N, C-alpha and C positions, 0 to 999 in steps of 0.2 A: 673155702672162701665164701663170701657173702655179698649179695646185692645191697647197696646202700645209697640212699638219697638223703641229703640234707638241703632243705629249701629255706633260705633266709632272705627275705625281700627287703630288709631294712637298709636305709642309707645312713643310719647312725654309725659313726666311726667306732664307737664303743663296741658295737656288735662285731665289727671286723676283728677287733682284738680278741673277743671271745671265741670267734671261729678259729683263729690261728692257734690259740691255746687248746682248743678242743681237739684239733688235729695233732698237735705236738704232744698232747697228754696221753696218747694211746687210748683214747676214749671215744665212744660213740657220742657221748653227750657231755663232754667236758666244757661246760659253759659256766658263766658266772665267775671266771677267774680274774676278772679285773673290775674295779669299781667303775660306776657309770661316770661318763664325762660331764653329765648334767644331772642335777638333783631331780629333774623332772623326767629323766629317761626311765622307761619301764623295761625290765628284762624281757627278752623275747619269749613268747609261748613256744612250747616244744611238742611236736607230735611225732612219736616214734612208731612207725608201722612195721611190724614184723610178720612177714608171710611165713607159712609153714611148709617146708619141703619144696620151695619154688626154685627151679633151676634158672640160671641166667640166660640160657638158650631159649627160654620160654617167653622172653620179652622182645618186643619189636626193636628196641634200642640195641639189642645184641644180635639182630639178624633174623629173628623169628618171622616167618612169612605167612603163617596160617592163623595163629592166635593173635588177636587184636588187643593191644595194650596202649592206646593213645595217651591216656592221662599219666601213666607211669613214664612213658617215653618222653612226654613233655617235660616232666620234672628233671629227667636225666639230661635232656638237651639244654636246659636252662643253667646247668651248673657243672659239677665235676663227678666223674665216675672213677671209683677206686677199684682197680683190677687186681690188687694184691691185698685184699682185706680178708682176714681170717676169722672164722667163727671159733668159739672156745671149745666146741665138741661136735661130733657128728650126729648126735641125737638130741631130742627136744629138751629134756629137763636140764642137763648140765650146760647146754648152750645158753639157756635162759638164765641159769644161775650165774654164769660168767658175765653175761650182759648186765645184770642187775646188781652184782656185787663188785665187779672189777677184779675178781680173784682168778688167777690161773687155775686150771683144773687140778693141778698138783696140790693146791692149797684149798680149793673150794670144798664146801661141805657136801654138795650134790655133784656126784661124779658119774651118774648113770640114770637111766629111767628106773628108779627104784620104786617098785610097786608096793613095798612094805607088806609082804605076804604073810608075815607073822600074825597079822590081825585076823586072818581068816580067808574066806573065799573071795578075794578081791576082784576076781574076774567074773563073778556072777552079777550080771547087769541088774536083775530084779532085786537081788540081795542088797546091792549098793543103794538102790533107790529107797529101799525100806530102812536101811541102816547106814546113815551118812558116815559112821566111823569106819566103814569099809571103803569109802571113796577117797580119791586123791593119792598123792605120792608122799614120800618121806619129806618132812618139812625142813625149810631153812630154820636155823636157830635164831632166837630173838637177839642174841648178841651180835649177829652179823649185820653190818651196816649196808643198806641198799641205796641205789641211786635215788629211788623215790624218797627215802628218808632225808637224804642230803638236800634234794630240791625242795622238799617240804620245809626244811629248816631255813632255806633261803627265801621263803615267802611264797612258794608255788602252791597252787591247788593241784593235787595229784589224782589222776584217775587211771584205771586200768580196765580195758575191755578186751575180752577174747579168752584165750586158753592160758591158764595159770601153770599148774603142774609143779609147784614148789612148796606145797604144804596142804595136807588134807583138812577138811572142815573140822573146826574145833581145836586146831593146833596153833602153835605160835607162828606157823608159816603161811597163814592165809594172807591175802593181799592187804587187808585192812590193818594187820599187825606188822606189815613190812613196809609201811610208809605211804600206802595209798588211801586217800580220803574216800575214794569211790571205787567200787568194783562191780562189774556185771559180766557174767560169762560162765565158762566151764571152770570149775575148780580142778577137775580130774582129767588127765590126759586120756584115760581109757574111755571116759564118757564122750570124749570128743571124737571117738570112732563112729559116731553117728551125728549127722547134721540135723536130725530130728529127735533130740533127746526128750526125755520126759520132764526134765527140769534143768534150769540154770540157777546161778546164784547171784543175788543182788546184795552186795556187801556180805553179811554172814547169814542171810535169810534165803532159804530155798524157795525158788519161784517155779510153781508147777505150770507146764505149758499145754497140757491136754493131749499130747501125743501118746499113741498107744505104745506098749512095750514091745520093741523089736530089738533084741539083743544085738550089739555090734558083732559083726562077722557071721551073722545069719545068712542063709542061702535060700535059693528057690526050693519049693517042694519037689520031691523026687519025680513026680509025674507032671511037673509044670511044663507048659509050652514056652520054650525060651525065646520064641519070636513074637509072643503075644504081650503087648504092653501091660495088660491086666495082671500078668504074672508078677510084675514088679511093683504092685500097688503098695505093699508094706514098706517100700523104701522111698516113697514120696508122700510124706504126710502133710500136716497142716502148718505147724509152727516151725519155721526154718531158722535155726539159731543164728546164722550170719546176718539175717535181716534184723533180728531183735538186738543183737549186739551192736550193729551199725547205728540203729536208732538211739541206743544208749550213748554211743560215742558222740553223736551229734548233739544230744541233749546235754551231755557234760560240757561240751565246748560252749554252748549257748549260755548255760548257767554260770559260767566262770569267765565270760568275755571281758569283764571289767578288771580282772586281775590276771597276772601271769599264771598260766596253767601248763602242766605236763600231762600229756595223754599217751600212755603206752597202749598201743592198739595191736594186740597179739592175735591176728586173724588165724583161724585154723585152716584157711584155704591156702594152697590146694591139696593139703594132706588128704589121703584117702580116708573114707570111702568116696566113691563117685556120686555126688548129689549136687545138683545145681538148679537154678531157676529155669523153668521150662522154656521161656522165650529165648534164652541164650542157647539152650540145647538145640532148639529148632533152628536157630541161626546157623549153628555149626553143622547140623545134619545136612543142610543145603550146601554148605561150603565144602564139607569133607566127603559127603556121599555115603553109599552103603558100607557097612562094616559089621563084622561078627560081634555078637554080644560077649560080655565078660561074665562067665559063670564058674570060674575056677576056684572059688572059695578064697579064704583069707580075709577079704573085705566084702561088702555088699555086692551082689551082682548088678550088672547094668546093661541095658539093651543097646545103648549107644556110647561105649566107653570113651572113644577118642573125642567125640563131640561134647560129651559131658565134661571131660577134663579141660578142654579148651574153654568151655562155658564157665567153669569155676574161676579160671584165671581172668577172663574178661569181666566177670562179675566183680572180682576183687579190684580190678582196674577201675570199673565204674564207681565203686565205693571210694577209691582214692580221689577220683574227680569230684565226688560229692563233698568230701572233706575240704578240698580246695575251694569249691564254690561256697561252702558254708563260711569259711574264713573270710572270703571277700564280702559276703553279705553282712557279716558282723563288723566289717571294717578293721580287722586285725591281721589280714593277710600280710601286710607290709612289715609286721613285727612277729612273724612266726617262722620257726624252723620246722621243716618237714623232713624227716629221715625215713627212708625206705630200705628194708633189707629182708633177708630170709634167714631162718634159724640155722640151717645147715646146707642141704642140697637136694636135688631132685630125687624122687622116690626110686630106689633100687639101682640108680646109675652110678652113684659114687662120684659124680662130677662136681667140681667146685662151682660156687656161685660168685660171679663178679659183682662187686659193689659199685654203686654210683652215688655221688653226693651232689645235691643241687643247692647252690647258693647264688642265685641270679645276679644280685647287685654287688656281690663281694668277691666272687671268683669269675674267671673267664668262662663263658658258657661252653658246654660240649667239650670239655677238656678231660684229660686222664691224669690221675694223681701219680706222682713219681715215687712215692714212698709207700711202704707197707703200712697198713692201718689195722690194728688188732681190736677185737671186741673186748676191750679191757678198759675200765674206767679209772682215771686218775683223780680220785675223790679229794685228794689233798688240796687241789686248787679250786674246789667249789666253795 
C-alpha cells in the first residue's frame, strides 16, 4: 500500500466534481472528468510527489516520534488519508509504470526492474557514464498512453523531476517522448544509487555535475578507520542531486504559473544509499545519540546511519514545505492539487505504506477513506 496526499484548496464546485471522479475512477490523478462550470475556470495545477521506499510509519501523522515531518503531516491533517491504497508493484520501475499508464501489472509492459543486460555491462558505473546506451532501463513503448500525454492533450504543461526508470537515453521511453514537456533528473535507477552522481539529464541532454566517480555500492578502504569522518569523504561530494532536482521543480512551477501545470516529482529519497544534508544529520545525531557505523556493504557506508536516514526524510519534508510555500507566493495554491505517496514500501521490511489524501476545502480534514484506492488511472474520463 502507499502513502497518498491530494491537496486541493479550490472553492470552485467544478473542482469538487473532479475530485469525486478522481476517486471513483481508481486513479491517483483522474481529473478533468467534467467540464468547467464557468468558461473562466482554469483546471487545477497538479503536483504528484512520489517518495522512494518511504514507509508510512516514518511519518509523524502515522505515529513516528523521532523523525520530524511537519509539512507532510500538515497536508495529511488538512484532508483525507487513504489506508487501503495499493501500489501496482513492490519495486520501483513497475510501480511507476502502473502509476503513469493506469495498466495492471498483468497487462503492463514494464513488470520488473529490467536492467536490459543484453546491452553489455550495465552495472559498470564508469562505462555507463562514458556510453549512455548502457544507462537506463527497458523502455515503455511509444504506443502506450501515459498520464502525462493525457494531461498534455488537455492543455497542461507537463514536467517530471527526479528518478525516471522507464526508458534508457535515446529510446522511445524517455520522459520527453512519454508526454513530459520538461525533465530533469536521473534517467537510470542504477545511477540513483548515489546522490552525488557525475551527471543528471535535462530533457535529453546530459548535464555534468563535477562530482568524482564513486561507483554505487563502493565501500571503505580495507584499512580505513570506521570511526573517522575522513574515511567517508568519497560519499559526501559537492553536487547533491536532490538539491538540483528540487531547484528544477521550483523553476518549472514558476515558469508555468500562468497556465495549468502537472509536475510529477519522483524524489529518490529515502531510497538507499544513506546521504543527506549535513545540517539535518547533525540535528539527528544530537537527537538519536551514539550509534555504530554502517559498513556492511550493499550500499555506501555511513558513519551515522540512523541519523542520516532520519535526515533524508526530514529533508524531503522540508522540500514539500518549500513547494507549498512557492505555490502560495505565486498565488496559485488555492487552485493546486498536491498528491503525496511512496512507490512501494520501506527498505527491506515489506510493510505496506498507508496513503493519505489532502483536499482541505473539499473533504473533511483529518479523515480516513472508507474505500480501497488503487494506483491505477481511468484515462477514459480525462
